[in-house]
C-alpha positions in Angstrom: 14.4 12.1 -2.6 10.9 10.9 -1.7 9.4 8.0 -3.7 6.0 6.2 -3.8 5.5 2.7 -5.2 2.5 1.5 -7.1 2.2 -2.3 -7.3 0.2 -3.0 -10.4 1.7 -5.9 -12.4 1.2 -9.5 -11.6 3.2 -10.6 -8.5 4.9 -7.2 -7.9 4.2 -7.4 -4.2 5.5 -11.0 -3.9 8.6 -10.5 -6.0 9.8 -6.8 -6.1 8.3 -5.8 -2.7 9.0 -9.0 -0.7 12.5 -9.8 -2.1 14.0 -6.5 -2.9 12.3 -3.4 -1.6 11.2 -4.6 1.8 14.6 -6.1 2.7 16.3 -2.9 1.7 13.9 -0.9 3.9 14.5 -3.2 6.8 18.2 -2.8 6.4 18.0 0.9 5.8 19.9 0.6 2.5 17.3 1.7 -0.1 18.8 5.2 -0.3 15.5 7.1 -0.6 12.6 8.0 1.6 9.6 5.9 0.7 6.5 7.9 1.6 3.8 5.6 0.3 2.7 2.4 -1.5 -0.5 1.7 -3.4 -1.6 -1.8 -4.2 -3.8 -3.0 -7.2 -5.4 -6.3 -8.1 -3.9 -9.4 -6.5 -1.1 -7.4 -5.0 -3.6 -6.2 -2.4 -3.5 -9.6 -0.8 -0.1 -8.9 0.7 -1.9 -6.5 3.0 -4.1 -9.2 4.5 -3.7 -9.5 8.3 -1.3 -12.4 9.0 0.5 -12.3 5.7 4.2 -12.5 6.5 5.3 -9.8 4.0 2.4 -7.6 5.0 3.2 -7.8 8.7 6.9 -6.9 7.9 5.7 -4.0 5.8 3.3 -2.9 8.7 6.3 -2.6 11.1 8.4 -0.5 8.6 5.4 1.7 7.7 4.7 2.4 11.4 8.3 3.3 12.0 8.6 5.6 9.1 5.0 7.0 8.8 4.6 5.5 5.4 1.2 5.5 3.7 0.0 1.9 2.8 -3.2 1.9 0.7 -5.0 -0.6 -1.5 -7.4 0.2 -4.3 -10.8 0.1 -2.8 -12.4 -1.9 -5.6 -9.5 -4.4 -5.4 -9.9 -4.6 -1.6 -13.7 -5.1 -1.9 -13.2 -8.0 -4.3 -10.7 -9.7 -2.0 -12.7 -9.3 1.3 -10.2 -6.7 2.5 -12.8 -3.9 2.8 -16.4 -3.2 3.7 -18.6 -1.1 1.5 -20.2 -1.1 -1.9 -18.6 -0.6 -5.3 -20.7 2.6 -5.8 -18.9 4.1 -2.8 -15.4 3.7 -4.4 -13.6 7.0 -4.7 -15.8 8.6 -2.0 -13.7 7.7 1.0 -16.6 5.6 2.5 -15.1 2.2 1.9 -13.5 0.9 5.1 -10.6 -1.6 5.4 -11.1 -4.9 7.1 -8.9 -8.0 7.5 -5.9 -5.8 6.8 -2.6 -5.1 8.5 -2.9 -2.3 11.1 -1.6 0.6 8.9 -3.5 -0.6 5.8 -6.0 1.8 4.2 -8.2 1.6 1.2 -9.1 4.3 -1.3 -9.0 5.5 -4.8 -6.8 8.3 -6.3 -8.7 11.1 -4.5 -7.9 9.5 -1.2 -4.3 8.6 -2.2 -3.6 12.3 -3.2 -5.2 13.7 -0.1 -3.3 11.2 2.1 0.0 12.1 0.5 -0.8 15.8 0.3 1.6 16.9 3.0 4.3 14.5 2.0 4.2 14.3 -1.8 6.8 12.1 -3.5 9.3 13.4 -6.0 9.0 10.2 -8.0 6.3 7.5 -8.4 7.5 4.1 -9.5 5.0 1.6 -10.9 5.9 -2.1 -10.7 
């Protein structure tokens, strides 16, 4: 089964991702294929270059071809992207200060990026 995670609730990336999901991915014990992760609000900060959890995620994502994307408005507000708010959803906002695999976008970019590898299940944390 293919799954994608959406990190929306407060501290989901520092709790569920860092202490449960990421260790399981590193140990290859999760039992599903994770095809993508999408980060909202403060959860986007985990994708900042140099963040320990983000760097671990970067390694796993590169190994497995996993999509890692932050909401472009959320990234702009946290200095993780270049662009203007009126560009959100257009694909013109560009990541900065992010882990190597980190992307930014809105739902149109998320859907097109997952297009060839759609999840069977989306889990919002």
